[in-house]
C-alpha positions as CSV (number, residue, x, y, z in Angstrom):
1,X,145.1,59.1,107.8
2,X,142.2,61.3,109.9
3,X,142.5,64.2,107.3
4,X,142.8,62.1,104.2
5,X,139.6,60.7,104.9
6,X,137.9,63.9,106.0
7,X,138.4,65.1,102.3
8,X,137.0,62.3,100.7
9,X,133.9,62.8,102.6
10,X,133.8,66.8,101.8
11,X,132.3,66.4,98.4
12,X,129.2,64.4,99.9
13,X,128.8,66.7,102.7
14,X,128.8,69.7,100.1
15,X,126.2,67.8,97.4
16,X,123.8,66.6,100.4
17,X,123.4,70.8,101.0
18,X,123.2,72.2,97.3
19,X,119.8,73.5,96.4
20,X,118.2,72.7,93.5
21,X,117.2,75.9,91.7
22,X,115.3,74.5,89.5
23,X,112.1,73.8,92.0
24,X,110.1,76.1,93.0
25,X,107.5,76.5,96.1
26,X,103.9,77.8,95.7
27,X,102.8,81.3,95.3
28,X,102.1,81.9,98.7
29,X,105.3,80.3,99.9
30,X,108.6,81.5,100.0
31,X,112.1,79.1,99.9
32,X,114.6,78.9,102.4
33,X,117.3,76.2,101.3
34,X,115.1,73.5,99.4
35,X,112.2,74.1,102.2
36,X,109.1,75.9,101.4
37,X,107.6,78.1,103.9
38,X,104.3,80.2,104.4
39,X,105.0,83.5,103.6
40,X,104.8,86.2,106.7
41,X,102.1,88.8,107.3
42,X,102.9,92.2,105.8
43,X,106.2,93.6,108.4
44,X,107.7,90.4,109.5
45,X,110.5,88.9,107.3
46,X,111.4,85.3,107.0
47,X,113.7,83.6,109.1
48,X,113.6,79.9,108.5
49,X,110.5,78.8,110.2
50,X,110.0,82.3,112.1
51,X,108.6,85.3,111.2
52,X,110.2,88.2,112.7
53,X,108.8,91.8,112.6
54,X,110.3,94.5,110.7
55,X,111.6,97.6,112.4
56,X,109.7,100.8,111.4
57,X,112.1,103.4,108.9
58,X,112.2,105.5,111.9
59,X,114.3,103.3,114.0
60,X,117.3,101.0,114.1
61,X,117.6,97.8,113.9
62,X,119.9,95.4,116.5
63,X,118.9,91.9,116.4
64,X,115.7,91.1,118.4
65,X,115.0,94.7,119.0
66,X,114.6,98.0,117.5
67,X,115.3,101.0,118.6
68,X,113.4,104.3,119.0
69,X,115.2,107.0,120.3
70,X,116.0,106.3,124.2
71,X,113.4,103.0,124.0
72,X,114.7,99.3,122.9
73,X,111.2,97.4,121.6
74,X,111.6,93.8,121.3
75,X,110.6,92.7,118.1
76,X,107.2,90.3,117.7
77,X,108.3,87.1,116.6
78,X,106.0,84.1,115.1
79,X,106.1,80.2,113.9
80,X,105.3,79.7,110.6
81,X,105.7,75.9,110.9
82,X,108.1,73.3,110.0
83,X,107.6,73.7,106.4
84,X,107.9,71.6,103.3
85,X,110.7,70.2,101.3
86,X,110.8,71.8,97.7
87,X,109.1,70.0,95.0
């Protein structure tokens, strides 16, 4: 019985996560799901509510750090706020 009720709830859960592609963010914002966030500064990439430093071309990206030769340097991160719903 539990399995049947979970299967019936599945379409409702999927509908709640759908993205409305007809709606857009302002020119100075970027979209992540149904949220508009301010664009990140140059050399930073958006990751939900944070902007994460992009590794330089002569390095390797390892998640939260950049490998530059024998050295590993932590990426800089800053908050871009909670964003706003797409309108």
